[in-house]
Backbone as CSV, one residue per row, in Angstrom:
resi,resn,N_x,N_y,N_z,CA_x,CA_y,CA_z,C_x,C_y,C_z
1,MET,109.076,123.139,138.570,108.902,121.818,139.269,109.901,120.801,138.524
2,ASP,110.800,120.170,139.174,111.731,119.217,138.668,111.537,117.793,139.137
3,PHE,110.886,117.092,138.434,110.500,115.632,138.720,111.439,114.698,137.963
4,SER,112.578,115.123,137.386,113.464,114.189,136.700,114.093,113.133,137.571
5,PHE,114.082,113.201,138.869,114.579,112.248,139.736,113.880,111.036,139.770
6,LEU,112.659,111.055,139.282,111.777,109.841,139.453,112.307,108.798,138.536
7,ASP,112.841,109.018,137.415,113.379,107.909,136.606,114.402,107.009,137.323
8,LYS,115.214,107.661,138.241,116.220,106.992,138.951,115.798,106.486,140.266
9,TYR,114.918,107.350,141.001,114.607,107.170,142.378,113.168,106.693,142.799
10,PHE,112.339,106.460,141.679,110.989,106.032,142.098,111.095,104.624,142.805
11,PRO,111.982,103.709,142.599,111.846,102.480,143.398,111.891,102.750,144.855
12,TYR,112.643,103.826,145.204,112.765,104.155,146.723,111.349,104.539,147.190
13,PHE,110.677,105.253,146.408,109.221,105.562,146.909,108.287,104.340,147.030
14,VAL,108.512,103.439,145.974,107.724,102.122,146.006,108.059,101.353,147.350
15,SER,109.321,101.191,147.625,109.790,100.415,148.677,109.449,101.080,149.965
16,GLY,109.481,102.377,150.038,108.870,103.147,151.276,107.499,102.935,151.404
17,THR,106.732,103.083,150.382,105.266,102.709,150.435,104.926,101.367,151.034
18,GLY,105.772,100.396,150.551,105.537,99.005,151.154,105.875,98.974,152.550
19,VAL,106.941,99.541,153.064,107.163,99.580,154.428,106.075,100.199,155.261
20,THR,105.735,101.310,154.805,104.483,102.090,155.445,103.307,101.246,155.568
21,ILE,102.885,100.487,154.586,101.751,99.609,154.433,101.931,98.426,155.578
22,ILE,103.130,97.916,155.645,103.393,96.907,156.657,103.286,97.392,158.010
23,ILE,103.934,98.516,158.229,103.818,99.199,159.671,102.311,99.405,159.927
24,SER,101.532,99.973,159.007,100.172,100.378,159.333,99.256,99.125,159.610
25,LEU,99.569,98.071,158.785,98.751,96.827,158.998,98.988,96.176,160.325
26,VAL,100.319,95.979,160.657,100.677,95.416,162.001,100.186,96.231,163.072
27,THR,100.366,97.480,163.110,100.008,98.402,164.193,98.533,98.516,164.338
28,VAL,97.786,98.480,163.218,96.285,98.452,163.380,95.700,97.261,164.080
29,LEU,96.365,96.157,163.583,95.955,94.890,164.273,96.262,94.810,165.783
30,LEU,97.584,94.966,165.998,97.841,95.015,167.434,97.132,96.122,168.224
31,GLY,97.027,97.271,167.744,96.297,98.399,168.297,94.823,98.028,168.679
32,THR,94.182,97.400,167.739,92.788,96.990,167.817,92.745,95.945,169.002
33,LEU,93.696,94.956,168.975,93.657,93.895,170.064,93.812,94.688,171.454
34,ILE,94.848,95.552,171.524,95.031,96.192,172.818,93.877,97.074,173.232
35,GLY,93.287,97.685,172.181,92.037,98.517,172.511,90.990,97.725,172.913
36,LEU,90.679,96.579,172.432,89.590,95.804,172.848,89.809,95.338,174.328
37,ILE,91.045,94.940,174.532,91.358,94.574,176.010,91.225,95.701,176.927
38,MET,91.617,96.830,176.654,91.614,98.030,177.404,90.096,98.530,177.607
39,ALA,89.363,98.432,176.552,87.888,98.764,176.637,87.217,97.907,177.577
40,LEU,87.521,96.485,177.459,86.844,95.588,178.391,87.249,95.852,179.823
41,MET,88.470,96.126,179.971,88.954,96.549,181.375,88.315,97.744,181.889
42,LYS,88.161,98.678,181.006,87.452,100.009,181.436,86.072,99.859,181.775
43,LEU,85.335,98.823,181.107,83.870,98.638,181.236,83.797,97.670,182.419
44,SER,84.865,96.994,182.867,84.839,96.029,183.938,84.308,96.595,185.273
45,LYS,83.690,95.787,186.169,83.376,96.232,187.501,84.461,96.107,188.462
46,ASN,85.597,95.490,187.966,86.779,95.263,188.730,87.552,96.561,188.813
47,LYS,87.567,97.137,189.993,88.165,98.541,190.099,89.730,98.610,189.729
48,PRO,90.477,97.631,190.142,91.901,97.771,189.678,92.085,97.674,188.228
49,LEU,91.292,96.813,187.566,91.415,96.824,186.037,90.952,98.089,185.449
50,ASN,89.802,98.646,185.982,89.230,99.847,185.467,90.318,100.958,185.663
51,TRP,90.834,100.981,186.850,91.859,102.024,187.164,93.063,101.887,186.262
52,LEU,93.724,100.705,186.086,94.764,100.560,185.143,94.365,100.994,183.692
53,ALA,93.267,100.672,183.159,92.838,101.013,181.845,92.723,102.615,181.743
54,ASN,92.149,103.234,182.747,92.007,104.606,182.650,93.344,105.256,182.655
55,ILE,94.356,104.859,183.366,95.586,105.491,183.394,96.246,105.247,182.067
56,TYR,96.359,104.095,181.603,96.908,103.844,180.309,96.244,104.708,179.093
57,ILE,94.892,104.822,179.037,94.349,105.676,178.050,94.605,107.092,178.245
58,GLU,94.515,107.622,179.363,94.788,108.970,179.635,96.336,109.463,179.369
59,VAL,97.208,108.537,179.805,98.634,108.903,179.571,99.006,108.911,178.050
60,LEU,98.546,107.824,177.403,98.858,107.603,175.946,98.185,108.610,175.027
61,ARG,97.015,109.036,175.529,96.253,110.084,174.654,96.769,111.489,175.028
62,GLY,97.362,111.613,176.251,97.607,112.971,176.708,99.174,113.393,176.492
63,THR,99.873,112.668,175.776,101.275,112.914,175.472,101.588,112.809,173.953
64,PRO,102.411,113.563,173.505,102.762,113.588,172.094,103.219,112.166,171.515
65,MET,102.820,111.858,170.417,103.275,110.619,169.878,104.797,110.477,169.605
66,LEU,105.292,111.585,169.053,106.742,111.699,168.789,107.557,111.300,170.081
67,LEU,107.134,112.015,171.198,107.772,111.823,172.340,107.633,110.367,172.850
68,GLN,106.549,109.814,172.641,106.288,108.358,172.973,107.253,107.507,172.171
69,ILE,107.464,107.821,170.830,108.342,107.090,170.091,109.749,107.027,170.492
70,MET,110.175,108.228,170.817,111.607,108.497,171.269,111.816,107.667,172.533
71,ILE,110.911,107.897,173.510,111.159,107.162,174.840,111.034,105.686,174.675
72,GLY,110.049,105.202,173.901,109.833,103.881,173.601,110.963,103.148,173.058
73,PHE,111.526,103.810,171.996,112.722,103.325,171.206,113.935,103.180,172.264
74,LEU,114.181,104.247,173.049,115.305,104.116,173.919,115.104,103.048,175.078
75,VAL,113.846,102.816,175.366,113.510,101.706,176.403,113.526,100.275,175.828
76,LEU,113.016,100.197,174.632,112.919,98.807,174.054,114.086,98.382,173.090
77,GLN,114.881,99.313,172.707,115.808,98.853,171.613,116.742,97.714,172.010
78,GLY,116.920,97.587,173.342,117.734,96.488,173.719,116.950,95.114,173.716
79,LEU,115.763,95.011,173.591,114.955,93.886,173.604,114.821,93.121,172.171
80,PHE,115.220,94.004,171.201,115.166,93.445,169.748,116.400,93.413,169.100
81,PRO,116.823,92.323,168.386,118.094,92.226,167.700,118.200,93.360,166.542
82,SER,119.347,93.885,166.328,119.584,94.772,165.220,119.945,94.039,163.931
83,LYS,118.886,93.742,163.259,119.071,92.923,162.003,118.452,93.623,160.843
84,ASP,119.118,93.739,159.656,118.671,94.320,158.416,117.677,93.497,157.687
85,LEU,116.575,94.281,157.190,115.610,93.649,156.448,115.534,94.387,155.060
86,GLU,115.810,93.563,154.060,115.772,94.428,152.665,114.389,94.380,152.170
87,VAL,113.782,95.639,151.884,112.478,95.830,151.434,112.611,96.609,150.062
88,GLY,112.683,95.872,148.908,113.011,96.400,147.642,114.515,97.042,147.753
89,VAL,114.546,98.381,147.518,115.787,98.996,147.463,116.187,99.540,148.830
90,LEU,115.284,99.523,149.752,115.579,100.027,150.953,116.001,98.922,152.071
91,THR,116.758,99.334,153.094,117.279,98.646,154.101,116.612,98.973,155.476
92,VAL,115.729,98.141,156.159,115.134,98.573,157.464,115.679,97.723,158.620
93,ASP,116.037,98.587,159.631,116.730,97.871,160.903,115.575,97.433,161.733
94,LEU,115.567,96.015,161.917,114.519,95.535,162.620,114.600,95.910,164.108
95,GLY,115.864,96.424,164.593,116.058,96.710,165.982,115.359,98.163,166.130
96,ARG,115.132,98.815,165.145,114.368,99.988,165.198,112.906,99.837,164.809
97,LEU,112.770,99.178,163.900,111.278,98.966,163.360,110.358,98.304,164.429
98,PHE,110.733,97.209,165.111,109.821,96.565,166.174,109.572,97.551,167.230
99,PRO,110.519,98.257,167.932,110.065,99.230,168.848,109.184,100.272,168.475
100,GLY,109.423,100.729,167.286,108.596,101.734,166.768,107.176,101.202,166.544
101,MET,107.008,100.122,166.002,105.699,99.556,165.765,104.972,99.214,167.174
102,VAL,105.629,98.826,168.219,105.220,98.576,169.454,104.576,99.879,169.986
103,VAL,105.388,101.013,169.860,104.850,102.309,170.466,103.778,102.788,169.603
104,LEU,103.736,102.549,168.219,102.412,103.018,167.555,101.227,102.190,167.905
105,SER,101.410,100.904,168.177,100.396,99.971,168.530,99.823,100.373,169.937
106,LEU,100.741,100.647,170.789,100.307,101.003,172.199,99.449,102.452,172.105
107,ASN,100.066,103.383,171.316,99.266,104.579,171.227,97.960,104.489,170.624
108,SER,97.938,103.787,169.489,96.630,103.433,168.853,95.599,102.689,169.622
109,GLY,96.155,101.694,170.538,95.239,101.060,171.350,94.474,101.958,172.327
110,ALA,95.169,103.071,172.853,94.502,103.980,173.597,93.180,104.656,172.988
111,TYR,93.482,104.951,171.696,92.354,105.627,170.995,91.277,104.615,170.619
112,VAL,91.753,103.451,170.275,90.711,102.335,169.801,90.043,101.916,170.989
113,ALA,90.513,101.952,172.261,89.831,101.482,173.429,88.654,102.292,173.627
114,GLU,88.776,103.665,173.479,87.597,104.654,173.575,86.539,104.439,172.413
115,ILE,87.095,104.121,171.320,86.128,103.774,170.142,85.376,102.470,170.486
116,ILE,85.978,101.534,170.935,85.278,100.307,171.201,84.311,100.476,172.440
117,ARG,84.783,101.157,173.386,84.070,101.376,174.563,82.681,102.161,174.198
118,GLY,82.936,103.091,173.348,81.646,103.847,173.079,80.741,103.039,172.063
119,GLY,81.214,102.206,171.228,80.475,101.347,170.545,79.715,100.309,171.240
120,ILE,80.331,99.780,172.321,79.724,98.749,173.191,78.568,99.437,173.967
121,THR,78.848,100.775,174.558,77.835,101.268,175.445,76.712,101.765,174.567
122,ALA,76.933,101.901,173.318,75.729,102.349,172.527,74.727,101.308,172.354
123,ILE,75.095,100.072,172.438,74.028,98.993,172.367,73.160,98.941,173.564
124,ASN,71.853,98.834,173.260,70.904,98.733,174.344,71.008,97.593,175.185
125,TYR,71.044,97.909,176.503,71.203,96.855,177.593,70.148,95.850,177.431
126,GLY,69.069,96.077,176.928,68.088,95.040,176.700,68.543,93.860,175.896
127,GLN,69.407,94.075,174.897,70.171,93.015,174.249,70.836,92.023,175.061
128,SER,71.612,92.582,175.993,72.347,91.664,177.058,71.426,90.971,177.936
129,GLU,70.302,91.673,178.405,69.278,90.978,179.187,68.680,89.858,178.453
130,ALA,68.356,90.042,177.300,67.742,89.057,176.443,68.662,87.741,176.390
131,ALA,69.939,87.955,176.182,70.997,86.947,176.040,71.111,86.248,177.429
132,PHE,71.099,86.984,178.475,71.148,86.333,179.873,69.925,85.351,180.108
133,SER,68.710,85.862,179.729,67.556,85.217,179.793,67.495,83.900,178.956
134,LEU,68.320,83.743,177.943,68.517,82.635,177.116,69.727,81.567,177.704
135,GLY,70.231,82.047,178.781,71.281,81.224,179.377,72.593,81.511,178.915
136,LEU,72.901,82.597,178.204,74.290,82.974,177.771,75.055,83.583,179.025
137,ARG,76.342,83.235,179.188,77.170,83.846,180.211,77.641,85.329,179.661
138,PRO,78.110,86.092,180.615,78.521,87.451,180.223,79.533,87.425,179.115
139,ALA,80.477,86.673,179.188,81.532,86.621,178.132,80.837,86.182,176.792
140,GLN,80.016,85.280,176.831,79.368,84.648,175.503,78.457,85.924,174.971
141,THR,77.837,86.509,175.835,77.006,87.643,175.474,77.673,88.714,174.766
142,MET,78.881,89.026,175.360,79.834,90.140,174.757,80.274,89.583,173.400
143,ARG,80.688,88.299,173.226,81.306,87.826,172.047,80.214,87.767,170.991
144,TYR,78.988,87.104,171.293,78.136,86.795,170.194,76.983,87.774,170.039
145,VAL,76.804,88.557,170.940,75.468,89.489,170.852,76.007,90.972,170.772
146,VAL,76.803,91.478,171.661,77.176,92.853,171.870,78.149,93.237,170.748
147,LEU,79.253,92.471,170.704,80.321,92.997,169.821,79.980,92.941,168.366
148,PRO,79.235,91.981,167.851,78.725,91.966,166.474,77.931,93.206,166.157
149,GLN,77.019,93.602,167.031,76.330,94.856,166.689,77.031,96.076,166.963
150,ALA,78.020,96.088,167.929,78.774,97.152,168.093,79.773,97.550,166.966
151,LEU,80.064,96.445,166.226,81.038,96.571,165.053,80.478,97.699,164.071
152,ARG,79.165,97.849,163.823,78.731,98.846,162.975,78.909,100.159,163.491
153,ASN,78.989,100.480,164.825,79.288,101.761,165.404,80.817,101.932,165.539
154,ILE,81.530,100.760,165.561,82.977,100.931,165.721,83.730,101.259,164.374
155,LEU,83.190,100.633,163.372,83.867,100.610,161.990,84.328,101.992,161.532
156,PRO,83.393,102.912,161.480,83.817,104.281,160.944,85.022,104.896,161.631
157,PRO,84.941,105.079,163.003,86.041,105.632,163.748,87.297,104.775,163.706
158,LEU,87.120,103.470,163.671,88.289,102.609,163.518,88.926,102.795,162.211
159,GLY,88.161,102.876,161.123,88.730,103.193,159.881,89.469,104.499,159.887
160,ASN,88.908,105.540,160.591,89.704,106.785,160.617,91.084,106.629,161.427
161,GLU,91.035,105.731,162.339,92.249,105.457,163.076,93.199,104.854,162.320
162,PHE,92.960,103.879,161.418,93.798,103.249,160.446,94.415,104.319,159.605
163,ILE,93.527,105.183,159.026,94.116,106.201,158.200,95.185,107.091,158.916
164,THR,94.821,107.425,160.185,95.707,108.275,160.857,96.948,107.442,161.104
165,LEU,96.960,106.251,161.270,98.127,105.521,161.518,99.067,105.400,160.290
166,ILE,98.514,105.372,159.093,99.277,105.442,157.834,100.034,106.910,157.779
167,LYS,99.414,107.870,158.255,100.188,109.185,158.258,101.099,109.258,159.399
168,ASP,100.744,108.802,160.538,101.551,108.943,161.716,102.780,108.033,161.622
169,SER,102.735,107.002,160.752,103.963,106.122,160.559,105.028,106.959,160.164
170,SER,104.930,108.062,159.517,105.985,108.960,159.102,106.829,109.414,160.238
171,LEU,106.332,109.519,161.431,107.008,109.856,162.533,108.128,108.983,162.927
172,LEU,108.030,107.721,162.379,109.269,106.704,162.699,110.412,107.037,162.064
173,THR,110.468,108.042,161.121,111.732,108.515,160.587,112.665,109.219,161.731
174,ALA,111.983,109.581,162.828,112.697,110.160,163.913,113.789,109.191,164.538
175,ILE,113.430,107.886,164.434,114.403,106.830,164.938,115.062,106.147,163.813
176,GLY,115.047,106.709,162.631,115.822,106.050,161.613,115.136,104.852,160.812
177,ILE,113.938,104.923,160.700,113.180,103.928,159.964,112.903,104.347,158.487
178,ASN,113.230,103.545,157.566,113.118,104.172,156.088,111.764,103.568,155.615
179,GLU,110.704,104.455,155.982,109.448,104.147,155.381,109.239,105.227,154.193
180,LEU,108.012,105.644,153.971,107.835,106.516,152.867,108.474,107.812,153.025
181,MET,108.245,108.428,154.209,108.906,109.691,154.477,110.407,109.676,154.568
182,GLY,110.921,108.487,155.081,112.333,108.350,155.011,112.861,108.107,153.715
183,SER,112.193,107.398,152.804,112.506,107.259,151.444,112.672,108.606,150.752
184,ALA,111.653,109.523,151.036,111.737,110.901,150.387,112.980,111.652,150.877
185,GLN,113.463,111.563,152.162,114.660,112.145,152.649,115.823,111.572,151.966
186,ILE,115.894,110.297,151.786,116.918,109.649,151.098,117.108,110.246,149.539
187,VAL,115.981,110.377,148.973,116.046,110.886,147.554,116.473,112.311,147.649
188,ILE,116.111,113.041,148.562,116.494,114.577,148.675,117.960,114.515,148.896
189,SER,118.530,113.745,149.768,119.939,113.734,150.082,120.688,113.320,148.873
190,SER,120.327,112.472,147.996,121.004,111.890,146.953,120.741,112.700,145.643
191,SER,119.569,113.353,145.493,119.412,114.110,144.304,119.685,115.552,144.423
192,TYR,119.735,116.036,145.627,119.867,117.480,145.889,118.778,118.274,145.376
193,ILE,117.580,117.577,145.333,116.283,118.331,145.012,115.520,118.424,146.386
194,PRO,115.239,119.579,146.847,114.702,119.657,148.236,113.257,119.535,148.357
195,LEU,112.508,119.814,147.318,111.074,120.028,147.508,110.209,119.018,146.806
196,GLU,110.483,118.591,145.646,109.662,117.752,144.774,109.440,116.348,145.408
197,PRO,110.527,115.760,145.929,110.385,114.388,146.609,109.233,114.412,147.674
198,TYR,109.134,115.437,148.277,107.953,115.599,149.304,106.677,115.513,148.773
199,PHE,106.548,116.187,147.544,105.335,116.271,146.737,105.024,114.759,146.381
200,VAL,105.930,114.054,145.965,105.661,112.580,145.530,105.324,111.768,146.696
201,ALA,105.933,112.028,147.929,105.507,111.333,149.079,104.100,111.691,149.474
202,ALA,103.736,112.963,149.422,102.491,113.395,149.770,101.350,112.762,148.918
203,ALA,101.697,112.703,147.569,100.650,112.119,146.689,100.497,110.556,146.998
204,LEU,101.579,109.924,147.398,101.516,108.486,147.653,100.694,108.192,149.004
205,TYR,100.928,109.173,149.983,100.233,108.987,151.252,98.703,109.204,151.022
206,PHE,98.413,110.257,150.103,96.973,110.623,149.692,96.354,109.372,149.024
207,VAL,97.124,108.811,148.215,96.550,107.589,147.483,96.176,106.396,148.451
208,MET,97.111,106.203,149.489,96.859,105.077,150.430,95.742,105.553,151.317
209,THR,95.716,106.646,151.764,94.531,106.945,152.671,93.171,107.154,151.988
210,PHE,93.142,107.701,150.769,91.876,107.737,149.956,91.455,106.375,149.604
211,ALA,92.290,105.367,149.160,91.905,104.096,148.883,91.377,103.356,150.055
212,THR,92.046,103.484,151.198,91.534,102.872,152.508,90.217,103.573,152.820
213,SER,89.993,104.669,152.649,88.762,105.320,153.036,87.652,104.799,152.195
214,ARG,87.860,104.686,150.879,86.791,104.119,150.025,86.592,102.587,150.243
215,LEU,87.514,101.869,150.521,87.183,100.521,150.970,86.533,100.302,152.166
216,LEU,86.826,101.096,153.101,86.029,101.085,154.449,84.672,101.435,154.337
217,ASN,84.388,102.490,153.371,82.961,102.858,153.143,82.302,101.772,152.539
218,LEU,82.846,100.969,151.635,82.200,99.853,150.997,81.899,98.829,151.992
219,TRP,82.850,98.601,152.875,82.655,97.571,153.896,81.408,97.995,154.840
220,GLU,81.415,99.268,155.237,80.425,99.858,156.126,79.063,99.720,155.498
221,LYS,78.986,99.986,154.193,77.632,99.819,153.395,77.160,98.435,153.461
222,LYS,78.153,97.617,153.212,77.805,96.043,153.270,77.350,95.564,154.561
223,LEU,77.894,96.053,155.684,77.476,95.668,156.957,76.120,96.281,157.457
224,GLY,75.861,97.462,156.753,74.631,98.118,157.019,73.427,97.569,156.254
225,LYS,73.652,96.852,155.201,72.542,96.166,154.499,71.445,95.540,155.303
226,GLY,72.053,94.789,156.203,71.115,93.876,156.973,70.317,94.753,157.963
227,TYR,70.625,96.085,158.087,69.992,97.004,159.065,69.093,98.059,158.413
228,GLN,69.052,97.907,157.100,68.267,98.893,156.373,66.643,98.576,156.523
229,ARG,65.932,99.648,156.578,64.515,99.533,156.784,63.757,99.733,155.444
């Protein structure tokens, strides 16, 4: 094993990790918002809304993400200016980054929608009936009664989705985005060392996913304290 390249090229991995974290945070926030909207549409009694949500979820969950990224980039690239963003030693083209994050967010939203829908339907309907009897409207009931309780059911799978996004962000190298996987490829092409840079990238992905998993477990335990018997 030859890791001598780290002395010169480790900043590339650090910068790539930063880009990966930015992508993951933005896409999980947008994906959660999209997922919440789609979940409420799917639970709606309005048939057109329910129909649209079902099509969105089935199509995004039923096609490969890499294919979605390629199609989304070709469709959306004209909507975003091609401008370079310096992240440490890496240069990221915003004209490629924004379409990539949009596609990741849309894909994540399809999975999050089912997570949220499952969390909401797991709440006993008696909770909603009690809220209605107190004079709360359906929207207020959802916001103040159902969703706070559903959060406990939603958080574990939502955390898994965030971890998945960290790993799936590597697919954006297909459209030329220099995140962690892209930085490893830059190091390989510059150092002519074909294997070890991938080990370094794998170790950094593991650190990010493991740390995220532990933090989410702590948050889940904190939320569960009020429900312990």
